[in-house]
C-alpha positions as CSV (number, residue, x, y, z in Angstrom):
1,M,-98.0,-16.9,43.5
2,R,-101.5,-17.5,42.7
3,D,-103.3,-15.1,39.8
4,A,-104.4,-12.2,41.6
5,A,-107.7,-12.2,40.0
6,M,-108.5,-15.5,41.6
7,K,-108.6,-13.9,45.0
8,T,-112.2,-13.2,45.3
9,T,-113.9,-12.7,48.8
10,Q,-117.4,-13.3,47.9
11,P,-118.8,-16.5,46.0
12,L,-120.4,-16.2,42.7
13,W,-123.5,-18.1,43.5
14,V,-124.9,-19.4,46.5
15,P,-128.1,-21.9,46.9
16,D,-130.8,-20.4,48.8
17,E,-132.6,-22.3,51.5
18,K,-135.5,-23.5,49.4
19,R,-133.4,-25.2,47.0
20,R,-130.8,-26.6,49.6
21,G,-133.7,-28.1,51.3
22,Q,-135.0,-29.6,48.3
23,T,-131.8,-31.3,47.0
24,N,-131.1,-35.2,47.0
25,L,-128.0,-34.5,48.9
26,A,-130.0,-32.9,51.7
27,C,-132.2,-35.7,52.0
28,F,-129.1,-38.2,52.0
29,M,-127.5,-36.2,54.8
30,A,-130.6,-36.4,56.7
31,G,-130.7,-40.3,56.5
32,V,-127.1,-40.4,57.2
33,H,-127.4,-38.4,60.5
34,A,-130.1,-40.6,61.3
35,K,-128.3,-43.7,61.2
36,H,-124.8,-42.8,61.9
37,G,-124.9,-39.5,63.7
38,I,-123.1,-37.4,61.0
39,G,-124.0,-33.6,60.9
40,A,-127.4,-33.3,59.2
41,D,-126.2,-29.8,57.5
42,D,-122.3,-30.2,57.5
43,Y,-121.1,-31.3,54.0
44,P,-117.3,-31.3,55.5
45,A,-118.1,-33.8,57.8
46,L,-119.9,-36.1,55.6
47,Y,-117.1,-36.0,53.4
48,R,-114.6,-37.0,56.3
49,W,-117.0,-39.7,57.2
50,S,-117.4,-40.9,53.3
51,I,-113.7,-41.4,53.1
52,G,-112.9,-42.6,56.7
53,H,-115.8,-45.3,56.6
54,P,-116.1,-46.3,53.1
55,E,-117.8,-49.7,54.5
56,Q,-120.7,-47.5,55.8
57,F,-120.9,-44.8,52.9
58,W,-121.0,-46.9,50.0
59,P,-124.1,-49.1,51.1
60,E,-125.7,-46.0,52.2
61,V,-125.4,-45.2,48.2
62,W,-126.5,-48.6,47.4
63,E,-129.6,-48.5,49.6
64,T,-130.7,-45.0,49.2
65,F,-131.0,-45.1,45.4
66,G,-132.1,-48.8,45.4
67,V,-129.6,-50.7,43.5
68,R,-131.1,-53.9,41.9
69,A,-129.4,-56.9,42.5
70,S,-130.1,-60.6,42.8
71,R,-127.9,-61.1,45.4
72,T,-126.2,-58.4,47.9
73,W,-122.8,-58.5,49.3
74,D,-120.8,-60.8,51.6
75,D,-118.2,-58.1,52.4
76,V,-118.5,-54.3,51.5
77,L,-114.4,-54.0,51.4
78,V,-111.5,-56.5,51.1
79,D,-108.2,-55.6,51.2
80,G,-109.0,-52.1,51.6
81,N,-105.3,-51.2,52.2
82,R,-104.4,-52.4,48.7
83,M,-104.3,-49.9,45.8
84,P,-104.7,-51.5,43.4
85,G,-105.8,-54.9,44.8
86,A,-109.0,-53.7,47.1
87,Q,-112.1,-55.7,46.2
88,W,-115.8,-54.0,46.7
89,F,-119.2,-55.7,47.4
90,T,-117.9,-59.2,47.2
91,G,-120.6,-61.9,46.6
92,S,-123.0,-59.5,45.0
93,R,-124.8,-60.1,41.8
94,L,-126.3,-57.5,39.5
95,N,-126.7,-56.3,35.9
96,F,-126.0,-52.7,35.1
97,A,-128.4,-52.4,32.4
98,E,-131.3,-53.7,34.6
99,N,-130.7,-50.7,36.9
100,L,-130.9,-48.2,33.8
101,L,-133.9,-49.7,32.8
102,R,-135.7,-50.0,36.4
103,Y,-138.6,-47.5,34.5
104,R,-141.1,-48.9,32.1
105,D,-143.6,-46.2,31.9
106,E,-144.4,-43.3,29.3
107,H,-141.9,-40.7,30.9
108,T,-139.3,-39.6,27.9
109,A,-136.0,-41.5,28.5
110,L,-134.0,-40.3,25.4
111,L,-134.7,-37.3,23.5
112,F,-132.4,-37.1,20.2
113,R,-131.8,-33.9,18.4
114,G,-129.7,-33.9,15.2
115,E,-128.0,-30.9,13.7
116,R,-130.8,-30.5,11.0
117,G,-133.4,-30.4,13.5
118,H,-134.5,-34.2,13.1
119,E,-135.8,-35.2,16.6
120,V,-136.4,-38.8,17.8
121,R,-137.9,-39.4,21.3
122,Y,-138.2,-42.8,23.3
123,S,-140.3,-43.3,26.4
124,Y,-139.0,-45.7,28.9
125,A,-141.5,-48.3,27.9
126,E,-140.3,-47.9,24.4
127,L,-136.8,-48.0,25.4
128,Y,-137.1,-51.1,27.5
129,A,-138.8,-52.8,24.3
130,A,-136.2,-51.6,22.0
131,V,-133.5,-53.1,24.3
132,G,-135.1,-56.4,24.4
133,R,-135.3,-56.8,20.8
134,V,-131.7,-55.9,20.3
135,A,-130.5,-58.2,23.2
136,Q,-132.3,-60.9,21.4
137,G,-130.6,-60.0,18.4
138,L,-127.1,-60.3,19.9
139,R,-128.0,-63.4,21.8
140,A,-128.9,-65.1,18.4
141,A,-125.6,-63.7,16.9
142,G,-123.9,-65.8,19.5
143,V,-123.0,-63.0,22.0
144,G,-122.5,-63.9,25.3
145,V,-120.8,-62.9,28.8
146,G,-117.4,-61.4,28.2
147,D,-117.9,-61.1,24.5
148,R,-117.3,-57.5,23.1
149,V,-119.3,-55.4,21.2
150,A,-118.3,-52.3,19.4
151,A,-120.0,-49.3,18.1
152,F,-118.7,-46.7,15.5
153,M,-121.8,-44.4,16.1
154,P,-122.9,-41.0,16.3
155,N,-124.5,-40.0,19.6
156,R,-128.0,-41.3,18.7
157,P,-130.6,-43.3,20.7
158,E,-129.7,-46.6,19.0
159,T,-126.3,-46.2,20.4
160,V,-127.7,-46.3,23.9
161,I,-130.1,-48.9,22.9
162,A,-127.2,-51.2,21.8
163,M,-125.1,-50.5,25.0
164,L,-128.0,-51.7,27.4
165,A,-128.4,-54.4,25.2
166,T,-124.9,-55.6,25.4
167,T,-124.7,-55.1,29.0
168,S,-127.6,-56.9,29.7
169,L,-126.2,-59.9,28.5
170,G,-122.9,-59.6,30.4
171,A,-121.1,-58.9,27.3
172,I,-118.5,-55.8,27.1
173,W,-119.6,-52.4,25.2
174,S,-116.8,-50.4,23.8
175,S,-117.8,-47.3,21.6
176,C,-115.7,-44.4,19.5
177,S,-117.4,-41.8,17.4
178,P,-117.6,-41.6,13.7
179,D,-115.1,-39.0,13.3
180,F,-112.1,-41.2,14.0
181,G,-109.9,-42.4,11.3
182,I,-109.6,-45.7,10.1
183,N,-106.2,-46.4,12.2
184,G,-107.8,-44.7,15.1
185,V,-110.6,-47.3,15.2
186,L,-108.3,-50.2,14.6
187,D,-105.9,-49.2,17.3
188,R,-108.9,-49.3,19.8
189,F,-111.2,-52.0,18.5
190,G,-108.1,-54.2,17.0
191,Q,-106.9,-54.8,20.6
192,I,-110.4,-56.2,22.1
193,E,-111.4,-58.2,19.0
194,P,-115.3,-57.3,19.0
195,K,-117.9,-59.9,17.8
196,V,-120.4,-57.2,16.6
197,L,-120.4,-53.8,15.1
198,F,-122.9,-51.3,15.3
199,T,-122.7,-48.5,12.8
200,C,-124.7,-45.5,11.1
201,D,-124.4,-45.1,7.2
202,G,-123.3,-41.7,8.1
203,Y,-123.7,-38.5,10.1
204,F,-124.0,-34.6,10.0
205,Y,-121.4,-32.1,11.0
206,N,-121.4,-28.3,10.2
207,G,-123.7,-28.6,7.4
208,K,-121.9,-31.2,5.7
209,T,-123.1,-34.9,5.1
210,I,-120.3,-37.5,6.0
211,D,-120.3,-41.0,5.1
212,S,-119.2,-43.8,7.3
213,L,-119.8,-47.0,5.3
214,A,-116.8,-46.3,3.2
215,R,-114.4,-46.5,6.3
216,V,-116.5,-49.6,7.7
217,R,-115.4,-51.4,4.6
218,D,-111.9,-50.8,5.3
219,I,-112.1,-51.4,9.1
220,L,-114.0,-55.1,8.3
221,G,-111.0,-56.0,6.1
222,K,-108.7,-55.5,9.1
223,L,-111.0,-56.7,12.0
224,P,-111.5,-60.4,11.2
225,S,-113.1,-60.6,14.9
226,I,-116.4,-59.1,13.6
227,E,-119.0,-61.6,12.6
228,R,-122.1,-59.2,12.2
229,V,-122.5,-55.6,11.3
230,V,-125.8,-53.9,12.4
231,V,-126.5,-50.6,10.0
232,V,-128.5,-47.8,11.3
233,P,-130.1,-45.5,8.8
234,Y,-129.4,-41.7,9.6
235,V,-128.1,-40.0,6.6
236,G,-130.4,-41.9,3.9
237,D,-133.4,-44.4,4.4
238,A,-132.0,-47.3,2.7
239,P,-128.2,-47.6,3.5
240,D,-126.0,-49.2,0.7
241,T,-124.5,-52.2,2.7
242,N,-123.2,-53.6,-0.8
243,G,-119.3,-54.1,-0.5
244,L,-119.6,-54.7,3.1
245,S,-118.3,-58.5,3.7
246,E,-120.9,-61.0,3.4
247,S,-119.2,-62.8,6.1
248,V,-120.3,-60.3,8.6
249,R,-124.3,-60.4,7.7
250,P,-124.9,-57.1,7.4
251,T,-128.5,-56.2,9.0
252,L,-130.5,-53.1,9.4
253,F,-131.1,-51.8,13.0
254,A,-134.9,-52.2,12.6
255,D,-134.6,-55.8,11.6
256,F,-132.0,-57.0,14.2
257,G,-133.8,-59.2,17.0
258,E,-137.2,-60.4,17.7
259,P,-139.7,-58.4,20.2
260,T,-139.7,-59.9,23.7
261,D,-141.9,-58.8,26.7
262,E,-139.0,-59.2,29.4
263,I,-135.4,-59.0,29.3
264,E,-133.2,-61.7,30.7
265,F,-130.5,-59.8,32.6
266,A,-127.4,-61.7,33.3
267,Q,-126.5,-61.6,37.1
268,L,-122.8,-61.1,37.2
269,P,-120.4,-60.2,40.0
270,F,-119.9,-56.5,41.0
271,D,-116.7,-55.9,39.0
272,H,-118.0,-57.8,35.9
273,P,-116.8,-55.8,33.0
274,I,-119.4,-53.8,31.2
275,Y,-117.2,-50.9,29.3
276,I,-113.8,-50.9,27.5
277,M,-112.6,-47.5,27.2
278,Y,-109.3,-45.8,25.8
279,S,-106.9,-43.3,26.7
280,S,-106.3,-40.8,24.2
281,G,-103.5,-42.5,22.3
282,T,-101.4,-39.5,21.3
283,T,-98.0,-41.0,23.1
284,G,-98.8,-44.5,21.8
285,V,-101.3,-47.1,21.2
286,P,-104.3,-46.6,23.2
287,K,-104.5,-48.2,26.5
288,C,-107.8,-50.3,27.1
289,I,-109.3,-49.4,30.2
290,V,-111.6,-52.2,31.7
291,H,-114.5,-50.5,33.8
292,G,-117.1,-53.0,36.2
293,A,-120.7,-52.5,36.6
294,G,-121.0,-52.2,40.2
295,G,-118.4,-49.5,40.5
296,V,-119.4,-47.6,37.6
297,L,-123.1,-47.7,38.5
298,L,-122.3,-46.8,42.4
299,Q,-120.1,-43.8,41.1
300,H,-122.5,-42.6,38.7
301,L,-125.5,-42.6,41.1
302,K,-123.5,-40.6,43.8
303,E,-122.5,-38.2,41.1
304,L,-125.6,-37.5,39.2
305,A,-127.9,-37.5,42.4
306,L,-126.0,-36.3,45.1
307,H,-123.3,-34.0,43.3
308,T,-125.5,-32.8,40.6
309,D,-129.0,-33.2,42.1
310,V,-130.5,-35.1,39.2
311,K,-134.0,-36.2,39.6
312,R,-136.6,-37.8,37.8
313,S,-138.1,-34.5,36.6
314,D,-134.7,-33.4,35.3
315,K,-133.5,-33.1,31.5
316,V,-130.2,-33.8,31.2
317,F,-127.7,-32.9,28.4
318,Y,-124.1,-33.3,27.7
319,F,-122.5,-32.3,24.7
320,T,-120.5,-35.2,24.1
321,T,-119.4,-37.9,21.5
322,C,-119.7,-41.7,21.9
323,G,-115.9,-41.4,22.2
324,W,-115.8,-39.6,25.6
325,M,-116.6,-40.9,28.7
326,M,-119.2,-38.0,29.4
327,W,-121.3,-40.1,27.1
328,N,-121.2,-43.1,29.6
329,W,-121.9,-40.5,32.6
330,L,-124.5,-38.8,30.6
331,V,-126.6,-42.2,29.6
332,S,-126.5,-43.3,33.5
333,S,-129.1,-40.6,34.3
334,L,-131.6,-43.2,33.2
335,A,-130.9,-45.1,36.4
336,L,-132.8,-41.9,38.1
337,G,-135.6,-42.0,35.6
338,A,-134.5,-38.6,34.2
339,T,-134.8,-37.6,30.5
340,V,-131.4,-37.8,28.7
341,I,-131.3,-35.3,25.5
342,L,-128.9,-36.5,23.2
343,Y,-127.3,-34.2,20.4
344,D,-125.2,-34.8,17.2
345,G,-123.5,-32.3,15.0
346,S,-121.3,-29.3,15.4
347,P,-122.3,-27.1,18.6
348,F,-122.1,-24.1,16.6
349,H,-124.2,-25.0,13.6
350,P,-126.0,-23.0,12.2
351,R,-124.9,-20.4,14.8
352,P,-123.0,-20.2,18.1
353,E,-126.3,-20.1,20.3
354,S,-127.5,-23.1,18.5
355,L,-127.1,-25.4,21.7
356,L,-128.6,-23.0,24.0
357,Q,-131.8,-22.4,22.0
358,L,-132.0,-26.3,22.1
359,A,-132.0,-25.7,26.0
360,D,-134.8,-23.5,26.0
361,E,-137.0,-25.6,23.4
362,V,-136.8,-28.9,25.1
363,G,-136.4,-27.5,28.9
364,I,-132.8,-28.9,29.6
365,T,-132.3,-28.4,33.2
366,V,-128.7,-29.8,33.5
367,F,-126.5,-28.4,30.6
368,G,-122.8,-30.0,30.5
369,T,-120.3,-28.9,27.8
370,S,-116.6,-28.1,27.7
371,A,-114.9,-25.3,29.2
372,K,-113.8,-24.5,25.4
373,Y,-117.3,-24.2,24.3
374,I,-117.9,-21.7,27.0
375,A,-114.8,-19.7,26.0
376,A,-115.9,-19.6,22.4
377,L,-119.3,-18.6,23.5
378,E,-117.7,-15.4,25.2
379,K,-115.6,-15.0,22.3
380,A,-118.8,-14.9,20.0
381,G,-120.7,-12.6,22.3
382,V,-123.3,-14.8,23.0
383,K,-125.7,-13.5,25.5
384,S,-129.0,-14.6,26.9
385,G,-132.3,-12.8,26.9
386,G,-132.9,-12.4,22.9
387,D,-133.0,-15.9,21.2
388,F,-132.8,-18.1,24.4
389,K,-133.4,-17.2,28.2
390,L,-132.4,-20.7,29.8
391,E,-135.4,-20.4,32.2
392,A,-135.5,-24.2,33.1
393,L,-131.7,-24.4,33.4
394,K,-130.4,-25.0,37.3
395,T,-126.9,-26.4,36.5
396,I,-124.1,-25.8,34.0
397,L,-121.4,-28.5,33.9
398,S,-118.0,-28.1,32.4
399,T,-115.0,-30.5,31.8
400,G,-112.4,-31.3,29.3
401,S,-110.0,-28.8,30.4
402,P,-110.0,-26.3,33.2
403,L,-112.6,-23.6,33.3
404,A,-111.0,-20.2,33.4
405,P,-112.3,-17.4,36.3
406,E,-113.2,-15.5,33.2
407,S,-115.6,-18.0,32.1
408,F,-117.4,-18.0,35.4
409,D,-117.7,-14.4,35.2
410,Y,-119.0,-14.7,31.5
411,V,-121.7,-17.3,32.8
412,Y,-122.8,-15.3,35.6
413,R,-122.8,-11.7,33.7
414,D,-124.1,-13.4,30.1
415,L,-125.9,-16.2,30.5
416,K,-127.7,-16.5,33.7
417,A,-127.1,-15.3,37.2
418,D,-129.0,-17.8,39.3
419,V,-127.2,-21.0,38.2
420,Q,-125.2,-23.6,39.5
421,L,-122.0,-23.6,37.4
422,S,-120.0,-26.8,38.2
423,S,-116.5,-27.1,36.8
424,I,-115.9,-31.1,37.1
425,S,-112.5,-33.1,36.8
426,G,-111.8,-36.7,36.6
427,G,-111.2,-38.8,33.6
428,T,-111.9,-41.9,31.3
429,D,-109.2,-43.8,33.7
430,I,-112.3,-43.7,36.4
431,V,-115.2,-42.7,34.0
432,S,-115.9,-40.3,36.7
433,C,-114.9,-37.4,38.8
434,F,-112.5,-36.8,41.6
435,A,-113.5,-33.1,42.1
436,L,-117.2,-31.7,40.9
437,G,-120.2,-29.7,41.9
438,N,-122.0,-29.6,45.3
439,P,-126.0,-28.4,45.1
440,L,-125.3,-27.1,48.7
441,L,-122.0,-25.2,48.6
442,P,-121.3,-21.8,47.0
443,V,-119.7,-21.6,43.6
444,W,-116.1,-19.6,44.1
445,R,-114.5,-18.1,40.8
446,G,-112.1,-20.6,39.1
447,E,-112.7,-23.6,41.6
448,L,-114.2,-26.7,41.4
449,Q,-116.8,-26.6,44.4
450,C,-115.6,-29.9,46.4
451,R,-113.8,-33.3,46.0
452,G,-116.3,-36.3,45.5
453,L,-117.8,-38.1,48.4
454,G,-115.9,-41.5,49.0
455,M,-112.9,-40.0,47.2
456,A,-109.9,-39.6,49.4
457,V,-108.5,-36.7,47.2
458,E,-105.1,-35.0,48.3
459,I,-102.6,-32.6,46.8
460,F,-99.2,-33.6,46.9
461,D,-95.8,-32.1,47.0
462,E,-92.9,-33.3,45.2
463,D,-91.9,-35.4,48.2
464,G,-95.6,-37.2,48.5
465,E,-96.8,-34.6,51.5
466,P,-100.1,-33.2,51.4
467,V,-100.3,-29.5,51.1
468,R,-103.0,-26.9,50.8
469,N,-102.9,-23.9,48.9
470,Q,-99.8,-24.9,47.0
471,K,-99.7,-26.4,43.5
472,G,-98.9,-30.2,43.4
473,E,-100.1,-33.7,42.1
474,L,-103.8,-34.5,42.5
475,V,-103.8,-37.9,44.1
476,C,-106.1,-40.4,45.7
477,V,-104.8,-42.0,48.8
478,K,-107.5,-44.6,49.5
479,P,-109.2,-47.4,47.0
480,F,-112.7,-46.3,45.5
481,P,-115.2,-48.8,43.7
482,C,-115.1,-47.1,40.1
483,M,-111.1,-47.8,39.7
484,P,-110.5,-49.9,36.3
485,V,-111.0,-53.8,37.1
486,R,-107.9,-53.8,34.9
487,F,-106.4,-52.8,31.3
488,W,-107.3,-55.5,28.4
489,N,-104.0,-57.7,27.7
490,D,-102.3,-56.6,30.6
491,P,-102.1,-60.2,32.4
492,D,-99.9,-59.3,35.4
493,S,-101.3,-55.5,35.6
494,A,-97.8,-54.2,34.7
495,K,-99.2,-51.3,32.6
496,Y,-102.0,-50.5,35.1
497,K,-99.7,-50.3,38.0
498,A,-97.1,-48.1,35.8
499,A,-100.1,-45.7,34.8
500,Y,-101.2,-44.9,38.3
501,F,-99.0,-45.9,40.8
502,E,-95.4,-45.8,40.0
503,R,-95.1,-42.1,41.4
504,F,-96.5,-42.7,44.9
505,P,-96.5,-46.4,45.8
506,N,-100.0,-47.4,47.0
507,V,-101.3,-44.0,45.9
508,W,-103.5,-43.1,42.6
509,C,-101.5,-40.7,41.0
510,H,-104.0,-39.2,38.6
511,G,-101.7,-36.9,36.4
512,D,-103.4,-33.4,37.0
513,Y,-101.5,-30.6,38.7
514,A,-103.9,-28.9,40.9
515,E,-104.2,-27.1,44.4
516,L,-106.5,-27.6,47.4
517,T,-108.3,-23.9,48.6
518,D,-109.3,-22.5,51.8
519,H,-112.8,-23.2,50.6
520,D,-111.9,-27.0,50.3
521,G,-112.6,-26.5,46.6
522,V,-109.9,-27.5,43.7
523,I,-108.3,-25.6,41.2
524,I,-107.0,-27.6,38.1
525,Y,-103.9,-26.1,36.2
526,G,-103.6,-28.7,33.8
527,R,-102.2,-32.2,33.2
528,S,-99.1,-32.6,34.9
529,D,-97.1,-34.3,32.5
530,A,-97.6,-31.2,30.2
531,V,-96.5,-28.7,33.3
532,L,-93.7,-26.6,32.1
533,N,-90.3,-26.4,34.1
534,P,-88.3,-23.1,32.8
535,G,-85.4,-22.4,35.1
536,G,-86.8,-25.7,37.3
537,V,-90.0,-23.7,38.4
538,R,-93.2,-25.8,37.8
539,I,-95.8,-24.2,35.8
540,G,-99.2,-25.3,34.7
541,T,-100.3,-24.6,31.2
542,A,-103.6,-23.6,32.0
543,E,-102.3,-20.3,34.1
544,I,-100.9,-19.1,30.9
545,Y,-104.2,-19.8,28.6
546,R,-106.5,-18.2,30.9
547,Q,-104.3,-14.9,30.5
548,V,-103.7,-15.1,26.8
549,E,-107.2,-15.9,25.8
550,K,-108.7,-12.9,27.7
551,L,-107.4,-10.7,24.6
552,D,-110.0,-10.2,21.9
553,E,-107.4,-11.0,19.1
554,I,-106.8,-14.7,20.2
555,L,-109.2,-17.3,19.8
556,E,-107.1,-20.1,21.3
557,S,-103.5,-20.8,22.6
558,I,-101.1,-23.9,23.3
559,A,-97.8,-23.7,25.4
560,I,-95.0,-26.0,25.5
561,G,-91.4,-26.2,26.7
562,Q,-88.8,-26.0,24.2
563,A,-85.4,-27.5,25.1
564,W,-83.0,-24.4,24.5
565,R,-79.1,-23.6,25.8
566,D,-79.1,-26.3,28.5
567,D,-82.4,-25.2,30.0
568,T,-86.1,-25.2,28.9
569,R,-88.1,-22.0,27.4
570,I,-91.8,-21.4,27.1
571,V,-93.1,-20.9,23.6
572,L,-96.4,-19.8,23.2
573,F,-98.6,-20.7,20.0
574,V,-101.6,-18.6,19.3
575,K,-104.4,-18.8,16.9
576,L,-105.7,-15.4,15.9
577,R,-109.2,-13.9,15.1
578,P,-109.7,-13.6,11.4
579,G,-108.0,-9.8,10.5
580,A,-105.9,-10.1,13.7
581,A,-102.0,-9.6,13.2
582,L,-99.3,-10.9,15.6
583,D,-97.1,-7.9,15.5
584,D,-94.9,-6.4,18.2
585,T,-97.6,-4.3,19.8
586,L,-99.7,-7.5,20.5
587,R,-96.7,-9.9,21.3
588,A,-96.1,-7.0,24.1
589,R,-99.6,-7.0,25.0
590,I,-99.6,-10.9,25.7
591,R,-96.5,-10.8,27.6
592,D,-97.6,-7.8,29.9
593,V,-101.0,-9.8,30.8
594,I,-99.3,-13.0,31.5
595,R,-96.8,-11.1,33.6
596,A,-99.6,-9.0,35.5
597,N,-101.7,-11.7,36.6
598,T,-99.0,-14.5,37.1
599,T,-95.2,-14.1,37.5
600,P,-92.4,-13.4,35.2
601,R,-91.5,-16.9,35.0
602,H,-95.0,-17.7,33.2
603,V,-94.0,-14.9,30.3
604,P,-93.1,-17.1,27.1
605,A,-89.8,-16.8,25.3
606,K,-91.4,-16.8,22.1
607,I,-94.8,-16.3,20.7
608,V,-95.7,-17.4,17.3
609,A,-98.9,-17.5,15.4
610,V,-100.2,-20.7,13.9
611,A,-103.3,-21.3,11.7
612,D,-104.9,-24.1,14.2
613,I,-104.4,-25.6,17.5
614,P,-104.2,-29.8,17.4
615,R,-106.8,-31.6,19.4
616,T,-108.1,-35.0,20.6
617,I,-111.6,-36.2,19.1
618,S,-112.9,-35.0,22.5
619,G,-111.7,-31.7,22.3
620,K,-108.5,-31.7,24.5
621,I,-105.4,-29.7,23.1
622,V,-102.2,-31.7,22.7
623,E,-99.1,-29.9,24.3
624,L,-97.0,-33.1,24.1
625,A,-97.9,-33.8,20.3
626,V,-96.8,-30.3,19.7
627,A,-93.5,-30.7,21.9
628,N,-92.8,-33.8,19.8
629,V,-93.1,-31.9,16.5
630,V,-91.0,-28.9,17.6
631,H,-88.3,-31.1,18.9
632,G,-88.3,-33.4,15.7
633,R,-89.7,-36.4,17.3
634,P,-92.3,-38.5,15.9
635,V,-96.0,-38.3,16.9
636,R,-97.6,-41.5,17.2
637,N,-101.4,-42.4,16.3
638,T,-102.4,-39.2,14.8
639,D,-105.7,-40.7,14.0
640,A,-106.3,-39.9,17.7
641,L,-106.5,-36.3,16.7
642,A,-109.9,-34.8,15.4
643,N,-107.5,-32.2,12.9
644,P,-104.0,-34.1,12.6
645,E,-103.1,-32.1,9.8
646,A,-102.8,-29.0,12.5
647,L,-99.4,-30.3,13.4
648,E,-97.7,-29.5,10.1
649,H,-97.8,-25.9,11.3
650,Y,-95.4,-26.6,13.9
651,R,-92.9,-28.6,12.0
652,G,-89.8,-26.6,11.0
653,L,-90.5,-23.2,12.3
654,T,-87.5,-20.9,11.6
655,E,-88.7,-18.6,14.3
656,L,-88.1,-21.4,16.9
657,Q,-84.7,-21.6,15.9
658,T,-83.6,-18.2,16.9
659,D,-83.3,-16.1,20.2
């Protein structure tokens, strides 16, 4: 039974005709109609064509957005019935960085704002020059095609510059944010053996100054592959590089490389690696996911231009670190000539509405964040109209976890009525989305607007049959260009195949528990590996969270299945608002609201108060880690967690040893 509150008869937002007519997607559809006869104002028909004729659809994306390549393709798709194994745009030669640096004018490319108000701007001309200089520095350091360059950096312009310089040479970029612990960094970079490391001297968070160089010294002692370290001054003007190994020749960012008028962009195959990204690493050593230039570029152009309607005039923001795939996604906005807004620091410092005030001050038009951030704003009582008005804002994006229906209500009631609220869902695995927004379609409460163009997404039941209006596994039944090239150190692709293709042969099984709706939208209920199974009934944890977190006393919650008397029982842990107490009355209210809005099966057998909820550095709560602690199993790689000490609250709880 679906949550009764989900059954709405009217959309929360519908684009007006003027806005629809001015979208990139409307223009794209008109072009497709002229060339291929697909309905000019019929998104469902366009979607069916995009998955039914990929050899026509993806070249349309390429040509519409002017992908720069020194050689076009021989074949769009080879072995299109194999997954994995399909090959895209064979014979083509291009460079990822060249496509993000196509503009060289005075339009603002990057605008950085730090937690303490420090601001840095780069025009497109200045960005091109900075990338050229750093590329020269990397070349002089011996970096070439296929070498790895790593960053232990906050979300600053220098991080973007270093990434573009790296990929301009055909080298491979990998980054993690400076809040990672030493072991978390080594678990990632130790596998890929980078030649050069970029780092800041430190960073600011929640009013505190945090040193990075002490950890870098330890990291260097255990990463012998690193030959050069480039240090960006951030918390001080003159970083103390004493103690960094002399063998790495520490250099300040401003002194790295010589100026050049023209960048020599390495021309490489469509699937040449540009990024190595990592799985969360909370259940073992992180998987190193290798992404290719052409697939990332085409997919990001499609998602940013068609699904998000990004134009040159837009100012695009995503609250992210350099360890989350949304950073890579955000930076691709440069390919469309937009202004990328970078922020580093706490989203709630010095006050809950700080990022929304930033949106007003710089005129952000596309504001991306996490579902937890939106829920926290509502809990804090933040409303527009006083310190901020969001007049320039046209789109709000949310990802990281399912966006609760109540958060949809909050956005339209208290933040802005005329805004496209797009919950989006994909992952590091594809560095993009399976389901996301659409500027031509209405927004329905609790739903992602549509499946992505070119992505043959279905919901499978236990028998591998497609279903609608029924929960199941989110899968993709046809190849798509942004599938990983491979996993690092996985020569026979055994790990790659095991990660996505074991459940349903020749079908990508993503690991999300989801539903396809009557509106052809998508509801995400959480990770399928965290689905609860009391009495043999599958329950998505997000279904519980969205009910519990309606209550004012509850800040956050996390649910697990505990093995109990030859079955599984649901245990709900709640983090309370200061001053609140988990007494029998509150427990009864929690159970009542869950029972009234879901089913009796969703009601937890035990409700326990905890001081904190453990989460990954990208902000996702970790049900599996909590379940392991409760069951007395080891939790590996706690360095992947932002707050590993939170797990101690779940260890040996006497409340879980009784009925």
